[in-house]
N, C-alpha and C positions, 0 to 999 in steps of 0.2 A: 692622917691617912696618906699613904703614898699616892701622888697624883696619877701615876700610871694605872693604879688599880681601878680608877674611875673610867678608864678608857677600854677596859676589857668588855667585849660584848657579852650580853647575857646568854645568847644562843648563837651557835654557828651551825649552818646547814651545809651538807655535801650532797652532790648528785653522783651516784656511781658512774664510773667510766666503762664498766663491764662487769663480768662475773666469772666465777671459777666453775670449771667443769671437770669432775673426777669421780672416782668410785667411793669416796668417803661421804656417807649420807647423814651421819649423826656426830655431834661433837664428842670428843673424848681423846685422851692422850694415847697416841699410838706411834711409837718410834718408827714403824715401817713407812709412815707417810713421807718421811724425808728421802726415801729411795724411790718413790713413785713419781710418775709423770702426770702432770695436770695440764689442762688447757686454761688459758685466760682468754675469754671471748670479749674483745673490745667492741664498743659500739661502732657501727660502720662509719658514722660521721666523724669519728676520731682516728680512723685508720692512718691518715696522713701523718699523725703524730708519732707513728712508729718508724718513720724514715730514718734509716741507718741503725736502728736498734739491733739488727742482726750482727753488727760489728762488736757487740758487747758479749762478754762471757757470763756475767752475772747481773742481776737486777734486784733492786729493792721493790717489794710489792707491799703496798699499804692497803689494808682491807678492813671491813667492818664485821665484827663478830655479831652477826644478825640473830643468832639463836641463843646467845649468852644473855641471861637476864640477871640483873643485880650484880653486886660486888661486895667484897669484904676488904677492909683496909689491911688487915693482918690475916694471913692464911698459910697453909703448908704448901711449899713449892713441890711441883710434881717431879722435877728432875733430881732433887737430892733429899726430899722429905723434911727439909728444915723450915722453920717458921720464918716468915719475912713479910715486909710490907708489899702491897700490890705493885709498887713502882720498883721493887727489887726482884720481880718475878716476870715470867712470861704467861701468866694466867690470862685466859680469855675473859675472865670476869673483872672488868675494869670500869672506872667511872665513865669513860667515853667509848669503850669497846673497840678501840683501834688496834689492829694487828699489824705487825711488821715482820717480814721474812726476807732473807736473801735467798734467791733461787738461781739455779743454773739455767741459762737460756739454751734450749736445744735447737729450736727452729722457729721460723715465722712463716705463716701461711696466710697472707692477706691480713685480716683483722684478728687472727688467732695466734697466740704465743704458746708454744709447747715448752713447759718448764719442769724442772726436777727440784723437789725439796720444798714445795709449798705446803705449809701446814694449815690449810683452810679447807673447809668441807664444800661439797658440791652446792652450787648456788650462792656462795658467799659473794657479796658485793665488793668489787674492787674499787678503791678510792683513787689510787694513783700508782704510777710506775716511775721509778727513778733509776738512773744508772749506778751500778756499783763499780767504782773505778779503783782498782787495787792500789795503784801508785798514790792516789790521793788519800785513800782510807788508811793505808799502812804508813804513809809518810808522817801523818799526825801521831801515830803510835811510837814511831822511832824517835821523833823529836822530844818526847816526854821521858825517854829512858836516860 
């Protein structure tokens, strides 16, 4: 057995840093959600962590699919109807239920981020926020061509 496999923890726990506030109340595929504005309400004690975030155009939002139960390793993808493995899809039904979306940052008001393009429903727990830096992200793509 690989010695690194023994070091993998049996369980990992996260504490949400905030939650999503928008008009989407139930899970389901809806292309319109990418054009809508959502708020990410950060816990007040974490607000200082937003220092200079308004300088960014886009952010990665990591969140927990709290209403998605169970998963299938093979299923039909929503965006093209093809069969694929869960790790080759954007399905909310995943072994760990973690979602990732790139959003456009519109404005920051205290501990509230106004974003466009977040495909998470109202009340979704937010796990983390990271900067999307075009020069870094696209530099990697250019070097592989």
